[in-house]
C-alpha positions in Angstrom: -18.3 2.8 -38.0 -20.7 4.6 -37.0 -23.4 5.0 -34.2 -26.6 3.2 -33.0 -29.1 3.5 -30.5 -29.4 0.7 -27.8 -32.8 -1.3 -27.8 -33.4 -0.5 -24.0 -32.0 2.5 -22.4 -31.3 5.2 -26.0 -28.0 5.1 -24.9 -25.9 6.0 -28.0 -24.0 2.9 -29.2 -20.4 3.2 -31.2 -20.1 -0.1 -33.7 -16.9 -0.2 -35.2 -15.0 -3.4 -36.1 -11.8 -5.6 -35.3 -11.3 -7.9 -38.3 -14.8 -9.3 -39.1 -16.3 -8.9 -35.2 -18.3 -6.4 -34.4 -17.7 -4.3 -31.2 -19.8 -2.2 -29.8 -18.6 0.8 -27.4 -21.6 2.8 -25.1 -20.8 6.5 -25.2 -23.3 7.0 -22.3 -24.8 10.2 -24.3 -28.7 9.5 -23.7 -30.3 11.1 -26.6 -34.8 10.6 -26.8 -35.2 7.9 -30.0 -37.6 10.7 -31.6 -34.2 13.3 -31.5 -32.4 10.6 -33.5 -31.8 10.2 -37.6 -31.7 6.8 -38.2 -29.9 7.4 -41.4 -27.1 9.9 -40.6 -26.8 7.9 -37.3 -26.6 11.4 -35.8 -29.1 13.6 -33.7 -31.4 15.4 -36.4 -30.8 19.2 -36.9 -33.4 20.8 -34.3 -34.1 24.4 -34.4 -33.9 26.6 -30.3 -32.7 24.5 -26.9 -33.6 21.2 -28.4 -31.6 22.1 -32.0 -28.3 23.3 -29.3 -28.7 20.4 -27.4 -28.6 17.8 -30.6 -25.4 19.9 -32.1 -23.3 19.9 -28.8 -24.3 15.7 -28.4 -23.1 15.5 -32.3 -19.8 17.1 -31.6 -19.1 14.5 -28.6 -20.0 12.0 -31.3 -17.3 13.3 -33.6 -14.5 13.3 -31.4 -15.2 9.3 -30.5 -15.0 9.1 -34.4 -11.6 11.5 -34.4 -10.3 9.9 -31.5 -10.5 6.0 -32.5 -8.6 7.1 -36.3 -6.4 8.7 -34.0 -6.1 5.3 -32.1 -5.9 3.0 -35.9 -3.2 5.4 -36.8 -1.1 4.4 -33.7 -1.7 0.7 -33.4 -2.5 -0.5 -36.9 -2.7 -3.7 -36.8 -1.8 -4.0 -33.2 -6.0 -2.2 -32.0 -7.3 -4.3 -29.9 -11.3 -4.0 -27.9 -8.9 -3.9 -24.9 -7.2 -0.2 -25.7 -10.0 0.8 -27.8 -12.2 0.6 -24.1 -9.7 1.6 -21.8 -8.5 4.6 -23.9 -12.0 5.7 -24.7 -12.9 4.7 -20.4 -9.7 7.6 -19.5 -10.6 10.6 -22.6 -14.4 10.1 -22.5 -16.2 8.6 -19.5 -13.9 10.2 -16.8 -14.1 13.4 -18.8 -17.8 13.9 -18.5 -17.7 13.2 -14.5 -14.2 15.4 -14.0 -15.7 18.4 -12.6 -18.3 16.9 -10.7 -16.2 14.2 -8.9 -15.7 14.9 -4.7 -12.6 13.2 -3.3 -14.7 10.6 -1.8 -14.8 9.7 -5.8 -11.3 9.8 -6.4 -10.6 7.9 -3.1 -12.9 4.7 -4.2 -11.8 4.8 -7.7 -7.6 4.6 -6.3 -8.9 1.9 -3.8 -11.2 -0.1 -6.9 -7.7 -0.2 -8.7 -5.3 -1.0 -6.3 -8.5 -3.6 -5.4 -8.3 -5.1 -8.9 -4.7 -5.3 -9.2 -3.6 -6.7 -6.1 -1.4 -4.2 -5.7 -1.8 -3.3 -2.1 -2.2 -6.4 0.4 -4.3 -6.6 3.3 -3.0 -4.7 5.6 -1.9 -1.1 3.7 -5.0 -1.5 2.2 -6.9 -1.6 6.1 -4.4 1.9 6.1 -5.0 3.5 3.6 -8.6 3.2 4.9 -8.3 4.9 7.8 -6.3 7.7 6.5 -10.1 7.8 4.4 -12.2 7.4 7.2 -10.2 10.6 9.2 -10.6 12.9 6.2 -14.4 11.8 5.7 -14.3 13.2 9.6 -12.7 16.1 9.0 -15.2 17.5 5.9 -18.2 16.6 8.7 -16.3 18.8 11.1 -15.1 21.5 8.3 -19.5 21.3 7.4 -18.4 20.8 3.8 -17.1 18.5 0.8 -14.0 18.3 -0.1 -12.5 18.2 -3.9 -8.7 17.4 -5.1 -8.2 20.9 -5.1 -9.2 21.7 -1.3 -5.8 20.0 -0.3 -3.2 23.1 -0.2 -1.4 24.0 2.7 -4.1 25.1 4.6 -5.7 21.3 4.8 -2.6 19.7 5.7 -1.8 22.3 8.7 -5.4 21.3 9.6 -5.2 17.3 9.1 -1.9 17.3 11.1 -3.4 19.1 13.9 -6.3 17.1 13.5 -4.3 14.1 14.0 -1.7 15.0 16.8 -4.8 16.4 19.1 -7.9 14.7 18.4 -5.8 10.9 17.2 -3.0 11.7 19.9 -0.6 10.6 17.1 2.9 11.6 17.4 5.2 12.3 14.7 6.6 9.2 13.7 3.2 7.9 13.0 1.5 11.1 11.5 4.6 10.9 9.0 3.6 7.6 8.1 0.3 8.4 7.3 1.1 11.1 4.8 2.4 8.9 3.0 -0.2 6.7 2.2 -2.1 10.0 1.2 0.2 11.2 -0.5 0.9 7.7 -2.6 -3.4 8.9 -3.6 -2.7 12.1 -4.7 1.0 11.2 -6.7 -1.7 8.5 -8.2 -3.8 11.5 -8.9 -1.5 13.2 -11.2 -0.3 10.2 -12.7 -4.1 9.5 -13.7 -4.0 13.3 -15.6 -6.0 14.3 -12.2 -5.6 17.9 -11.3 -4.1 18.3 -7.9 -3.3 20.9 -5.6 0.3 20.6 -5.4 0.7 21.8 -2.2 0.9 18.1 -0.5 4.3 17.9 -2.7 5.9 20.2 0.4 4.5 19.1 3.3 6.7 16.9 6.2 6.3 16.1 9.0 10.2 15.8 11.2 10.7 12.3 12.3 12.5 11.1 15.0 14.9 8.0 15.9 12.3 6.0 18.2 12.7 2.8 20.6 12.6 -0.1 19.5 14.0 -3.5 20.6 15.3 -7.1 20.2 16.1 -10.4 21.8 19.3 -11.0 23.3 20.8 -14.8 23.5 19.2 -15.4 26.7 15.5 -13.9 26.1 15.7 -16.6 22.1 16.3 -19.4 24.4 13.4 -18.8 26.6 11.1 -17.9 23.7 12.3 -21.0 22.3 11.3 -22.8 25.5 8.6 -21.4 27.3 5.4 -23.7 27.2 2.8 -22.7 25.4 -0.7 -23.7 23.9 -1.1 -24.7 20.5 -1.8 -22.1 19.0 0.8 -19.6 20.3 3.0 -22.1 19.7 2.4 -21.7 16.2 2.9 -18.1 16.7 6.1 -18.8 18.7 7.1 -20.5 15.6 6.3 -18.3 12.9 7.8 -15.2 14.9 11.4 -17.9 15.0 11.5 -18.1 10.7 11.6 -14.1 11.0 14.7 -14.7 13.3 16.1 -17.5 11.7 15.4 -15.8 8.6 15.8 -12.3 9.2 13.2 -11.2 6.6 10.5 -9.0 6.4 7.3 -10.8 8.2 5.2 -9.9 4.5 7.8 -12.7 3.2 9.1 -14.7 5.4 5.3 -15.7 5.7 5.1 -16.8 2.4 8.1 -19.1 2.7 7.8 -22.4 1.1 8.8 -25.3 -0.8 8.9 -23.9 -4.4 11.5 -21.0 -3.1 13.7 -23.8 -2.3 17.0 -23.4 -4.2 19.9 -25.7 -3.7 20.6 -24.8 0.1 18.8 -21.5 0.0 15.6 -20.0 -0.2 14.7 -17.6 -3.6 12.6 -15.2 -2.4 11.3 -11.3 -3.7 10.9 -9.0 -1.6 7.8 -7.8 -1.4 8.7 -4.1 -0.7 11.6 -3.6 -2.7 11.3 -6.3 -5.3 14.6 -7.3 -5.2 15.5 -11.1 -4.5 17.2 -12.3 -1.3 19.1 -15.8 -0.8 18.4 -17.3 2.5 20.7 -19.9 4.2 18.3 -22.5 4.9 19.7 -23.1 8.1 19.1 -26.2 10.7 16.6 -24.6 13.2 14.8 -22.3 9.9 14.3 -25.8 7.8 13.3 -27.6 10.9 10.7 -25.1 11.6 9.5 -24.8 8.0 9.3 -29.0 8.1 7.4 -29.0 11.4 4.6 -27.3 9.1 5.3 -29.0 5.5 6.4 -25.4 4.5 2.8 -24.4 4.5 2.4 -21.6 6.3 -0.9 -19.6 7.1 -1.7 -16.5 6.0 -2.3 -14.1 9.3 -2.8 -10.5 9.3 0.2 -8.6 10.9 -1.8 -7.3 13.3 -3.1 -10.3 14.8 0.3 -11.8 14.6 1.8 -8.3 16.8 -0.7 -9.4 19.6 -0.2 -12.9 19.4 3.6 -12.3 20.0 3.2 -9.5 22.0 1.4 -12.3 24.5 3.9 -14.7 24.3 6.9 -12.5 25.4 4.5 -11.3 28.2 4.0 -15.1 29.3 8.4 -15.5 28.7 8.4 -13.1 31.1 10.2 -9.5 29.2 9.6 -6.8 31.7 12.8 -5.0 31.4 11.8 -1.8 31.1 12.0 0.2 28.6 11.7 4.3 27.8 9.4 5.2 24.9 9.8 8.6 23.3 7.2 10.4 21.7 7.2 13.5 19.4 4.1 15.9 18.8 5.6 19.3 17.0 8.5 20.3 19.3 6.4 19.0 22.6 8.2 15.2 23.6 6.3 12.7 25.7 8.4 9.5 27.6 6.4 7.0 29.3 8.2 3.6 30.8 7.0 0.2 28.6 7.5 -3.6 29.6 9.5 -4.3 26.6 7.1 -7.1 25.9 4.8 -4.6 24.7 7.8 -2.9 22.5 7.9 -6.4 20.6 6.3 -7.3 17.0 6.6 -8.8 14.1 9.5 -6.8 12.8 11.7 -7.7 15.9 12.4 -11.2 14.2 14.0 -9.1 11.8 15.9 -7.0 14.2 17.1 -10.0 16.3 18.4 -11.5 13.7 20.6 -9.0 12.4 21.5 -7.8 15.8 22.7 -11.5 17.1 24.6 -11.9 13.8 26.6 -8.8 14.2 27.0 -10.8 18.2 28.1 -13.9 16.6 30.7 -12.2 13.9 28.9 -12.5 10.7 30.3 -9.6 8.3 28.3 -6.9 7.8 27.9 -7.5 4.0 26.8 -11.2 4.8 24.1 -9.3 6.4 23.0 -7.4 4.3 23.3 -9.5 1.8 20.5 -12.4 3.4 18.5 -9.4 4.0 18.4 -6.9 1.4 19.7 -3.8 3.4 21.4 -1.7 0.7 23.0 0.7 3.3 25.2 0.4 6.4 23.7 3.4 7.6 20.0 1.7 7.3 21.9 -1.0 8.9 22.8 0.5 12.1 19.7 2.1 11.9 18.7 -2.3 13.1 21.6 -2.5 15.4 20.0 -2.7 18.9 21.8 -1.6 22.5 23.3 -4.8 24.2 24.4 -3.4 27.9 26.2 -7.2 28.3 28.3 -6.3 25.3 29.1 -3.2 26.6 30.1 -4.9 30.0 32.1 -7.2 28.1 34.1 -3.8 25.5 35.2 -2.6 29.7 35.8 -5.9 30.9 38.5 -6.3 27.4 40.1 -2.9 28.2 40.1 -3.2 32.0 
């Protein structure tokens, strides 16, 4: 165990053994070859500024030895090269640059780790990068470089105002964007980076928004409307969601390996919980049509296609949409087809199942919804059912 200079760039390398195998780790400490003592494996003793620089390097190298001894005591025989590298990277490499890293530098590390761990899907990755683009635009406007310490309460007030005025973003969407940025800042805390904790107190009030589901009649129309081959596939994909009650991120992954008896057993991406979905005749017919091999399509592309389909189907009922920007409420009328997206399939399953008399606890079991309050948030008002109740009491 000791230190050596590499043959090309004059970086100090830490050499150690795992059993009989020689392992090397670059400290990224650079020193002129003339200042390196081959016998002591340390910088040479000098006077003046050169001597001070060499003593600082010696001190850093001694910290590597202490850290390695600590790891050996902790892990004993289970210590591996990977453990050494991971710990050294965290305690030395990032520590050397922590004072100079900008917000953007940290964000790049964050996204890279997400990519490597496959912890974020493509759609979510795009949402993270859009938030990053927004903050970089604010940085440009402020004519300054943002550091983690800059994300205080004043920054978030500017952030909220910027999105409301410059980007015309409503409060519900704003709260979701805040959630993505807070995820990054929480990662910073877990990773040991110092951040301003003001973000923990930042909230944007959300309101119940206008969502829709399809009626029995609309669902019948949807299944029969003539479409191109491309749109026919998107319709089938939407119907899989209607007949299964799952989120798009889950039902778009259906394949034969998830079949368990008369059910589909799948772990939800969002919650990590298993759901058992009854393999109804209608659901099985569509999946068999594609031999259970569904194409990977972004939710954004899917939403555009399903709106086009519902426009062709003539779902033109006027829906009032309310958006809130702080205390300001803005209402506008839009045709129903513009309100339909991938999640409408799940809402339709829940609403129509209740209409058909399926008990709430069974719907919750299939959909993975844990509380009655959450379930009620999915139920859409049906004018025809309201009329039925009225007639029953007349």
